[in-house]
N, C-alpha and C positions, 0 to 999 in steps of 0.2 A: 504494499499501501504505500503509495506518495502521499505528502503532508505537505502543508505551504502553512507558515506563522507569520504575524503581522503585526503591525497597530499603526491606528490611522487618529488624528488629533480631529475631532468634531466640535462645530463652530453652531452657531447661531443660522447660518446658510446650510440647506441639505448638501449633504455629499455623500459619494460612494463609498462605502467601508472596505468592501470586497467586491468585485467584478463578478461575471455569471460564470460559471463552471458547470459543462455539460457529463463531466465526469464526477463530481461532489458526491459524496456519499454522507457527509456528517461535516458538520459546522457547528462552533463552539465559540462566543465572545464574551468575553470579560469588560465590564467597566471600571478600569481602573482609575478612574479621576475622581472629580467631586462631585459634578453635576448629572441627572437624570439623563440618559442618551433615549430618544425616542427613535425606534428602528421599523424600517418598513421594506418591502419587496421593489417599492415604488419611491418615486421623490419624497420623503417624509416631512411631516408636519409634527408641532408638538399634539394636535389634534386629531390624526391618524394612526401617528407611528405607536409600536408597542414599548413601554416605559422599561427601560432597565436602570434600575436603580444604583448607585454609587457602589462598588464589590460586588453588585449581583452578577452571575452567568446566565447568559442565554443560549441553550440547545437547540439547534434543528438538524434533523437527517433528510435526506431525499428532496432537498430545496436546490434547485440549480439554479437560480437566478439570482441577480445582482443583489446586494443588501446595502441600504442608506441608512443614515444617522444624521440626526440633530438636536441641540441642545435648545433649553429656551433663552438661557442667559451665558455669559463665559464660555469656556471652553471644557471639554471633558477627552479621554481616551479609551478607544477601544482597541483592546487587544484581543487578536483573532485565531484559531486555528482551524484547517478545512482538512479535510483526507477524502481521497479518492481511490479509485482501483489502482 
């Protein structure tokens, strides 16, 4: 199994955290910052994103699309891991 790790600083403008990967089998992300990060599979807003609190982890398997994130104020960091075949 191949895997990739990374980190993305998330701000008040929606940004892609990780791109799509048709081979992705698992995805895990941890909010290592101080602000809630709202994530979604499309351009994120605070209203439509799933909240990931500081120091919380988000897991999703078998979703191959991109993940986007946004914060309501300041910045925060999302560390991620994705694995594929």
